[in-house]
FILO-135254 format. One record per atom (N, C-alpha, C, CB): y, z, x; residue in one letter. Coordinates in pm, whole numbers, plus 50000, padded with zeros to 5 digits. Atoms other than C-alpha are relative to their C-alpha. Glycine has a CB too. Example, Ala and Ser with C-alpha at 12.3 -4.5 7.8 and 13.67 -1.06 7.14 Angstrom:
498815000050089a;495505078051230a;501205000050090a;500035012549901a;498814999449918s;498945071451367s;501095007349923s;500464985850041s;
END
This chain:
501155001749912m;760836108728425m;499414986049980m;498915010949973m;500475013850011s;759576073428499s;498554999449953s;500154992950135s;501375002050048t;756366058828362t;498985002750110t;499824985849946t;500924997849888v;754756059428707v;499805014950026v;500524993050127v;500084985749976v;755576096028757v;499215006849888v;501415006150010v;500764994550113q;754266104228408q;498514997050016q;500534994449867q;501395003649980g;751076085528490g;499345008450107g;499904985550035g;500554991549893v;750576104528814v;499835014449951v;500934999650125v;500054986550057y;751336137228634y;498785001449909y;501295003149920y;501154999850091f;748736128628369f;498695000350078f;500034987849906f;501255000749923l;746036119428622l;499755012850079l;500044988150095l;500164987449925a;746686150728831a;499565011249906a;501325003950071a;500374989850099s;746476172628519s;498574998149955s;500954999549880s;501365003050042l;743286155128410l;498995004350106l;499854985149970l;500924996749892a;741626159028750a;499845015150014a;500484994050132a;500064985449987a;742516196028772a;499215006149885a;501415005950004a;500694994750117t;741256202528418t;498504997750008t;500554993749873t;501435003249997l;737916184828463l;499285007350113l;499814984950015l;500634992849889l;737196200228803l;499835014849967l;500824998350129l;500094985950037a;737966235128674a;498955002349893a;501365005149952a;500994998750107a;735856229628362a;498584998650055a;500254989649891a;501325001749940a;732916217328570a;499585012650074a;500004987850095a;500324987649927a;733116248328792a;499695011349902a;501185004150092a;500194989650101f;733386270828486f;498614998749937f;501094999249891f;501265002150069a;730396255628302a;498805001750094a;499964986149938a;501104998949904e;728226253728615e;499695014550033e;500324992350128e;500234985849969r;728716290728696r;499325007049882r;501345007050034r;500624993950116l;727846300828340l;498544995849988l;500764996249873l;501365005250012d;724746278628335d;499095006250104d;500004984850013d;500814994749891r;723506290828673r;499695014849979r;500724998050133r;500214985650023l;723976327528588l;499045002249883l;501335007149974l;500904998650115g;722256322828252g;498564997450036g;500424990649891g;501365002749955e;719206307628417e;499445011650080e;499964987350084e;500464988949917r;718996336028667r;499715012449916r;501035003350107r;500224988550088l;719196361428384l;498834997849905l;501255003049922l;501145002850086g;716306344328204g;500354998249854g;499025010950011g;499585001650139l;718266335927890l;499264988449934l;501524997849992l;500635011350069p;716646313827623p;500924988049996p;499605004049857p;499215012349996e;717766277727600e;501125000049896e;499104988049978e;498974999950104a;719656283527274a;501225007950043a;499445005949871a;498874991949954l;721776311327421l;500674993650122l;499535014350035l;499455006949882l;722186292127747l;500864988249956l;498864995350093l;499225011250051g;723346261727551g;501315004549938g;499204992349899g;498784994750062l;725856283027360l;501025003850107l;499675012249913l;499094995949893l;727336297527679l;500554987950075l;499285009450098l;499555011949929t;727466263927855t;500994992049917t;498824991350038t;499095007150089a;729106248027552a;501375006649999a;499444999449858a;498714992949999a;731766275027552a;500804996850125a;499775015249990a;499295003449876g;732576267127914g;500464985650004g;499125002850117g;499655014249993a;732486229327887a;501004995949893a;498764991649988a;499075003250110d;734536230027564d;501455003350033d;499595007449876d;498644995249973a;737556245527730a;501054989050005a;500015007550130a;498945010449997p;739426212727804p;500314994449862p;499594988750091p;499795005750132e;738906199327452e;500825009549912e;498664997049933e;499284990350083l;740046231227280l;501425002250051l;499265013349996l;498664997849945a;742956236627518a;500924988349968a;499935002150151a;499195011750031a;744176200927468a;500354999449853a;499274987250041a;499755000550144a;743796202927090a;501025010449957a;498695002249923a;499074989350039v;745566236427055v;501394997450056v;499485013650049v;498705003449941t;748336225427293t;500734989749915t;499834994850144t;499395010250084a;748946194527081a;500475005749867a;499024988649975a;499634994050127l;748986214926760l;501245008750013l;498855008249944l;498864991049978v;751416240626901v;501284992150021v;499735009150120v;498815008149973t;753786213127014t;500384991149882t;499794991550123t;499665007650120g;753766197726666g;499294986849986g;501444997649997g;500755012750007a;751486168126741a;498695002449926a;499744994250143a;501164996150080t;749116176626455t;498914989450003t;500425002649857t;501005010749999g;747406142726440g;499284999250132g;500654986849969g;500635000349867t;746786143426814t;499015011550015t;501075000750111t;500864988349986g;745336178626801g;498694998649925g;500725012249953g;501225001750078f;742886172026519f;499204988050050f;500344998449850f;500675011849948g;742116137826667g;499175002950123g;501004989250030g;500764996049881v;741026153526996v;498655005749961v;500795010250084v;501244993450041v;738426174626816v;499034990149938v;500305011349901v;500895009350068l;737026147626588l;499484989350095l;500724993449882l;500425010149903g;736966121326862g;499045005750104g;501204993950069g;500874993649901s;735416145527112s;498605002049945s;500585013450045s;501314997150058n;732616154626873n;499154987449984n;500165006849866n;500755012650010v;731636118526802v;499564995550139v;500854989049932v;500335003949863f;731756111327175f;498905008950057f;501255000650089f;501034990949951n;729666142327254n;498614995749955n;500285014249952n;501305003950052l;726826131127029l;499504987350069l;500074997949848l;500405012749939s;726826096327183s;499745001550149s;501074989549977s;500094999349855a;727406105127548a;499005010550048a;501355003050058a;500924989549956m;725316136827564m;498574997249954m;500465013649946m;501365002050051v;722326131027336v;499584985350012v;499915004549852v;500365014149997g;722416093027307g;499764994850140g;501064991949935g;500155004849863l;722956085627675l;498835006750070l;501295002550079l;501144993149941s;720406112027775s;498684993749957s;500015014949962s;501225006450048a;717776095327556a;499764986850071a;500084997749848a;500135012749929i;718476062127729i;499615002350146i;501314992149992i;500254997549857v;718526076328083v;498625006350023v;501095009150057v;501264992749981a;715536099828043a;498844993649925a;500155014349956a;501075006250078g;713566077827801g;499815006449865g;498725000650075g;500114993050128s;713576104127527s;500645013850013s;498525001249956s;499544986250009v;715016137427417v;499115006949898v;501545001049961v;500944993350089t;712436161027270t;500295015049998t;498544997450043t;499884985650017l;712566196627137l;499225003749875l;501495004549989l;500754995750118s;710736217326878s;500844998249874s;499555014650014s;499295001750126r;711626211326515r;500655013049955r;499064994949893r;499374987250033e;712326248426478e;501375001150067e;499095011850044e;498724999749929t;715036245826744t;500994990349936t;499794996450149t;499125010050060l;716436214126587l;500515004649864l;499264986749985l;499574995150131a;716506230126241a;501105010450015a;498815005949923a;498994989649977l;718466259726379l;501314993950049l;499485010250102l;498795005549940e;720916240226594e;500654989449910e;499684993950136e;499475010650084g;721276209826371g;500495004949866g;498974989549979g;499584994750130g;721506229926051g;501395006150005g;499015010449951g;498684993849985v;724486250026175v;501054989350023v;500005010350116v;499035010549968a;726216219226317a;500354991649878a;499474991050111a;499755008050120v;725806198725999v;500795008149898v;498674995249939v;499304991750098g;726916227725780g;501485001950033g;499345013449991g;498614998249959v;730086234325982v;500774986849986v;500085005150146v;499345013050013t;730876197025988t;500314996949854t;499124988850059t;499745001850143v;730526195525608v;501225008249957v;498755004149917v;498874991550037a;732966224625575a;501334993950044a;499845014050062a;498765006249950v;735566207125792v;500304987049927v;499894997450151v;499785012250079c;735046174325605c;500615003349865c;498674992249981c;499444995850128l;735736192325278l;501475003750015l;499205011949942l;498604996749971l;738926205925434l;500824987450020l;500095009150124l;499265012249969g;739976172125567g;500224991049881g;499314992450105g;499885008450119l;739356154825235l;500785006949888l;498624996349950l;499194993050098g;741416180925052g;499215006849890g;500954990649938g;500844994050104a;738456195024856a;500085015249999a;498564995750019a;499904985449991v;738896230824980v;501185003550090v;498675006350054v;498924995849911p;741776250325139p;499455004650134p;500825011349936p;500424996549864a;741696260525505a;499205012850006a;501225001350090a;500704987149990w;740586296225444w;498584998949949w;500765010849922w;501365001850051v;737566284925241v;499154992650103v;500024992149866v;500735007449897a;736546259725508a;499645009150116a;500834988050050a;500274990849890l;736856286325778l;498935010249961l;501285007250042l;501004990350046a;734866311325571a;498614993849996a;500385005449861a;501295006950004l;732076285925514l;499454997950141l;500134986649927l;500435002449863a;731966277325884a;499525012950066a;501134993850081a;500374987249938l;731886313825994l;498745005849937l;501155009949988l;501214995150067a;729186321625736a;498754994250064a;500034996549851a;501125005949927l;726946298325936l;500025003950147l;500044984949987l;499904997949856l;728236304226288l;499725014450041l;501374995950048l;500164985949960v;728346342326296v;498535004449998v;500825009049907v;501424996249996p;724696348026189p;499234993150111p;499344997049868p;500665007349891y;723616321126435y;500235007050134y;500514985550007y;499684993549873v;725406338026725v;499295013550009v;501535001850014v;500664986950000v;724016372126624v;498524998650029v;500215007249865v;501435002049980v;720436359326605v;499704995950144v;499464989449902v;500235004949864v;720686340726937v;500245011050102v;500914988050030v;499674989449903a;722296370427114a;499015011649993a;501405005149975a;500824988150014l;720136398226973l;498524997350024l;500185005849863l;501425003049984a;716786380426991a;499565001350144a;499704986149950a;500364998649860e;716926382527370e;499915014550042e;501004992750088e;500004985949962g;717456419827374g;498925007749929g;501345006249970g;501004991350062h;715606449027223h;500425004249861h;499765012250086h;499534996150133t;717536451026897t;499004995949894t;501354993949971t;501015004650095l;714896430626711l;498625003650054l;500134984849975l;501364996549959s;711286442226714s;499264987350041s;499245007349886s;500755011649953l;708706419626878l;499454992249882l;498865004450091l;500575006950115r;707146411826539r;501064991649932r;499415010049901r;498935007250067r;710486401626393r;500554988850089r;501125009649960r;499465010149910r;711466381926703r;499124987650008r;500185005950138r;500935011049980r;708336360126704r;500384987349924r;498635004449960r;499645012550070p;709506335526432p;501164992650064p;500355003049857p;498855006449939f;712616328826635f;499714994250138f;501135009850009f;500225003849860r;710936322326970r;500044984950020r;498665005350047r;500005014649982r;710276285326921r;501384994349970r;498954993449910r;498675005150034a;713686280526761a;500995002150114a;500525006849874a;499084997049891l;715416296427061l;499704992050125l;499955014750031l;500305008549886g;713676273127304g;499365007950113g;501274993350050g;500684994349884e;712086279727641e;500825011250063e;499724989250104e;499364989249924h;712846312127821h;499794997250149h;499425014049961h;500145001749855h;713546308328192h;499505013150061h;501364995750064h;500484988149930r;711906332028435r;501205008350044r;499114996050124r;498874991449969r;714216361528472r;500065002750149r;499905013249923r;499804997249859g;715656365128819g;500665013650018g;500844989250066g;499314987549969h;717386394028988h;501284996650074h;499095009650085h;498765004249935p;720916382029051p;500655011450074p;500974994249898p;499334989849921h;722736400629321h;500974993050093h;498985008950078h;499095005549901g;725466395629575g;500834988749944g;499234995250118g;499185011650037r;727026361329549r;499734995549857r;499754988450096r;500355004750133e;725126353029227e;500705008149891e;498525000749980e;499284991750097l;726986381229053l;501514999050015l;499575014350012l;498554999449985w;730446381929208w;500664986449997w;500345006950128w;499375013250000e;731006344329241e;500494995949861e;499044989750054e;499485003750133p;731176337628862p;501195008549959p;498905001449896p;498904991150038i;733456367828816i;501304995750068i;499665014650036i;498815004249926i;735836354529082i;500454986049958i;499735000250151i;499665014050026v;735666317428988v;500484997749857v;498804991250027v;499745003350141i;735786318428606i;501445002649957i;499075007849912i;498624997850049p;739216334928541p;501014989750051p;500465013750041p;499055010349958p;741226311228766p;499644986249946p;500084999550151p;500405012950056a;739186281928635a;500564998449859a;498464998649998a;499455000450135v;740236290628280v;501514997750005v;499695013149924v;498545001849988a;743886293028389a;500344985650035a;500575009450107a;499765013949962v;743706258628554v;499724990749882v;499124996050120v;500335008150117i;742056244128242i;501154999949901i;498735005149932i;498914998950097v;744836256928017v;501254992850050v;500325014949971v;498795006449944l;747676246028247l;499834984950012l;500345006050137l;500265014349989g;746066212428315g;500034993049865g;498674997550067g;500005005950134s;745576206127944s;501414998849945s;499145008449905s;498615000850043i;749206214027873i;500694988050064i;500765013150035i;499405011449931g;750316189028136g;499444986849950g;499785001250149g;500645012250047m;747816163228012m;500544995749863m;498495002049994m;499515003250135v;748976165227650v;501444995150006v;499885012449908v;498595004049992h;752686163627735h;500154986150062h;500805010450082h;499895012949932a;752246134327974a;499464988849913a;499275000450133a;500605010750081s;749976114527740s;500884996549880s;498615004249951s;499135002950114l;752346118227444l;501244992350044l;500425013149931l;498835007349951r;755306106727653r;499634985550035r;500595007050124r;500445013549968l;753336077027784l;499734991849874l;498745000550088l;500275006950127a;752216068427430a;501294995549934a;499235009249906a;498715003850058d;755836068527311d;500604987950072d;500985011850006d;499445011149923r;756776044627590r;499344986749964r;499845002650150r;500725012550029v;754086019127494v;499824997849851v;498655000050068v;500105001550144g;754276024827118g;498635002949943g;500394986449962g;501344996650046m;750776039627081m;500085012049905m;499075003150119m;499974988750094p;750276062226772p;499395012550062p;499264996449871p;500484987449943h;749756098826858h;498575003149959h;500915011349958h;501374997450045v;746566100526651v;499014993150093v;499804995349855v;500905007249911l;744976074126874l;499955006350138l;500434985550012l;500004992849872v;746046093427183v;498955011149997v;501405005950031v;500974989150011g;743976122727058g;498594995149984g;500365008849885g;501355004350036v;740996104026912v;499314992250111v;500044991649874v;500615008649899l;740436079227194l;500225004950142l;500534986149987l;499704996649860l;742206089727514l;499605014350036l;501484997950028l;500264986149964l;742226127727524l;498595004449961l;501025009149932l;501334996050044a;738986131227328a;498934996250101a;499684993749865a;501015004649904v;736976110627574v;500155007050135v;500094984750018v;499784994449867l;738566123827892l;499665014850007l;501444997950042l;500294985649997t;738326160627799t;498535003049972t;500875007349898t;501434998050027s;734676155727695s;499134996850120s;499584991549883s;500805003749884m;733586144128040m;499155011450056m;500914994850108m;500884989249952p;732396178828152p;498775001949912p;500775013150008p;501144999150091n;730196180527841n;499014988750024n;500464999949855n;500875011549980a;728856145427900a;499195001550129a;500824987050004a;500694998149872y;728016153128264y;498895010549988y;501015004150110y;500984989250015t;726266185728177t;498854995649910t;500665012549942t;501035004450093g;724406169727886g;498994990750065g;500634993449882g;500915009549935v;722966141028089v;499175007150106v;500804988350064v;500764992249900r;721966165528363r;498855007549934r;500935010050074r;501054993050073l;720016186028109l;498954990349948l;500605008149884l;500945009950052g;718476154827956g;499074994750108g;500764988449937g;500825005149890r;717256141628292r;499005010650047r;500894995550117r;500904989249961a;715706175728361a;498955003049893a;500795012650030a;500974997950106g;713736173528036g;500245012449916g;498645000750058g;499674987850074r;715516203427885r;500694996349868r;500925009550085r;499475004750127g;715926189227535g;500625010849915g;498944993449924g;499474989050083a;716456222927367a;501395004150047a;499045012050003a;498694996149947a;719326232327598a;501034989049976a;499905003250150a;499105011350022l;720836197427566l;500514999749856l;499304986850033l;499615000550141v;720826197527186v;500815012449964v;498774998849909v;499254987850028s;721986233727175s;501424998850051s;499315012150064s;498655001249947e;724936226327401e;500824989949919e;499964995850146e;499275010250075t;725876194827210t;500445005149865t;499134987549983t;499684995250134m;725706210326865m;500975011950005m;498725003949925m;499094988549988n;727366242726976n;501394995650043n;499445010250100n;498715005149957s;730106223427151s;500784994549881s;499824989050107s;499345005750117n;730876204226833n;500415010749899n;499104989849934n;499684989250095t;730736235626620t;501195008150048t;498785009349980t;498884992449945i;733066254826851i;501294992049988i;499745003650148i;498825008650014n;735466225226852n;500555000349858n;499674985750040n;499565000850140l;735556223426472l;500585013149951l;498834995849912l;499494987050044v;736016260526418v;501285003750072v;498945010950023v;498844995949922g;738436267226703g;501124989850004g;499585002950138g;498995010449988g;740236233826697g;500484994249869g;499484989250082g;499585005450131v;740436225426324v;500115011049895v;499024989349953v;500024990650112a;739386252226074a;500955011850020a;498595005249979a;499124988549975l;741176281526238l;501474995950011l;499585007050127l;498595004049993p;744416263226336p;500554995349866p;500174989050102p;499525004950129a;744586248225985a;500585011149913a;498874993149926a;499414988850074l;745416283025856l;501495001350030l;499275013050035l;498634997749954f;748686282126050f;500814987250017f;499985007550130f;499315012849976v;749486245226104v;499974991849871v;499334992250117v;499945007850121g;750676225825803g;499694985450028g;501365001349935g;500295014249986f;749086191225774f;499864993549863f;498724997950083f;500145005350134g;749426185525402g;498725005049937g;500034984850000g;501204995650070h;746576189225157h;498734993850056h;500114996849853h;501175006749944r;744296166225353r;500414993050129r;499384989949898r;499725007849881f;743966146825677f;500664986749962f;498704997650080f;499495013650020s;745796113825715s;498814990649983s;500904995650119s;501085009450028g;743806082725627g;499044998250115g;500574986849964g;500865002349885l;742496076825980l;499185012450034l;500834995850120l;500734987849969l;741566113226041l;498935002949896l;500965011850011l;501014998050104a;739746114825706a;498794991150026a;500604997049861a;501095009049964v;737696084325808v;499225005650119v;500544985950034v;500654994449881d;736986100926144d;499105011949964d;501075004550102d;500784988450040a;735776132925976a;498694995849934a;500815009049904a;501215005050066v;733326113825754v;499084993350101v;500374990249887v;500805006649896w;732176093026053w;499265010350083w;500904991150090w;500634989349923l;731506124926248l;498825006049924l;501015010850033l;501104994350080l;729406139125963l;498814990549998l;500475002849857l;501085009850004a;727386106925937a;499284999350135a;500544986249961a;500615000749867t;726806105926314t;499175012550030t;501084998250108t;500754987649979t;725726142426321t;498684999949926t;500845012049955t;501235000950080v;723206137226041v;499044989950062v;500334996149854v;500845010349937a;721936105526212a;499345005450127a;500834987550032a;500554994449877a;721476124026543a;498855009649970a;501095007250081a;501064990550038v;719466151726375v;498784992549949v;500525009849893v;501125007650055a;717326126326189a;499224993050112a;500504989649898a;500675006849889l;716576106826509l;499245009850088l;501024992350084l;500674989849920l;715686138626696l;498795005949927l;500975011150036l;501074994050080w;713456150326409w;498714991850005w;500465001549854w;501175008850000r;711126120626447r;498955004950099r;500414985650033r;501084996449909s;707756125526611s;500274993950137s;498634995349944s;499695004849865g;708296122826985g;501475000750034g;499534986150016g;498584998249974g;711996130626953g;500784986949996g;500195006550133g;499155011949997m;714806105827008m;499644991450120m;501495003950005m;500325009449894r;713786075327207r;501254992650044r;498934990049952r;498865007649946a;715996051327401a;500684991849891a;499544990850114a;499415007950108a;716486029727090a;500925008649914a;498904993649913a;499154990950077g;717826059726900g;501275003450076g;499255012749965g;498814997449918g;720146067627189g;500974988449996g;499605002850144g;499155011850008a;721436031927178a;500754999649868a;499174987350019a;499334999650131l;722206036426807l;501185009750003l;499005004149890l;498904990549991l;724306067126884l;501154994450083l;499525013350061l;498955006349921l;726186048527155l;500724989149921l;499424994150129l;499405010350085a;726746019826912a;500925006449896a;498924991649929a;499154992850095s;728146045326668s;501365003150061s;499325013049953s;498724997249933w;730776055126925w;500824987350016w;499765006550137w;499285012649984v;731676018926992v;500634996049866v;499044988750051v;499455003150131g;732086013026619g;501145009149963g;498935000849895g;498934990150025f;734156044626591f;501274995950073f;499565014150045f;498825004149922a;736486032526868a;500644987549942a;499624997650147a;499455012350060v;736855998326705v;500775003149874v;498884990049969v;499324996150124v;737776014326373v;501365006150032v;499155009949918v;498724993949963q;740486034526549q;501044989250028q;499835009350123q;499085010749966g;742016002726683g;500444992149878g;499384990850101g;499675007850118i;741885985026346i;500875007949903i;498734995449929i;499274991850099v;743046013226116v;501265005850061v;499115011349946v;498864993849935g;745346029426372g;501114990150027g;499595006650128g;
END
């Protein structure tokens, strides 16, 4: 297959994946608003939808033996998410604000899971320990976010979580199209995402071989950025609407889902040695530092301002430069 044909194949796969992911995430977000879900739960659901291209691309690369590409997609996507979603939103909207209770909940889980994956990547703990540590944080978070909206927790016990869960939207009464459209659209959208990601990974690896580009860089720079576009679009939309809690929830949940589903869990079955390669180890530490920096900037009085957003964007630029130098 010629380079031109491979390029067209790659672009067609990319376009199909991103369009399907946008439709998937938008339907989930719209239905969640109509159901009156809190911002934390809405952010979790939206992240699950927008994460589909990243996870599909990462898992496809791992299954085909391109381990560096697979892990690179996740680490690169997460650094890009923090910069493009939170950082760019702070610049465009002027600031990103949310309650410190919400930030402590969302940021605490994200930082903890990132630490677990860093320990795995640096060879400090085996895969099963890293996965156990990540799930010990993620599972209680999901349970609290899911149950706090229902009647499982008493009103007295739910009150401490209200500010952490963010604003509740006015509950609507979805019917007709608002109910059946997501049910009809989501399953084929997921199928297109998976198939498009498979085509994207295969085409990008073949193109990389033709130009002599390392597979790790394909994952960290090319696939990571392109598959993160649905997240970036959704994040900036939330930031411009002043929905800081939903924005941060989606960003942190997206990164957590990526790390658990794209690194910690596959590491149980995919051999990559006792630690990441040199470049991936640097990427893991960079991701941890960027995550901590994002939480610190958001924690400040008045939230993250445009200057803080610029720092996050600069972090991504520095990250990309390091890939070119070390890679």
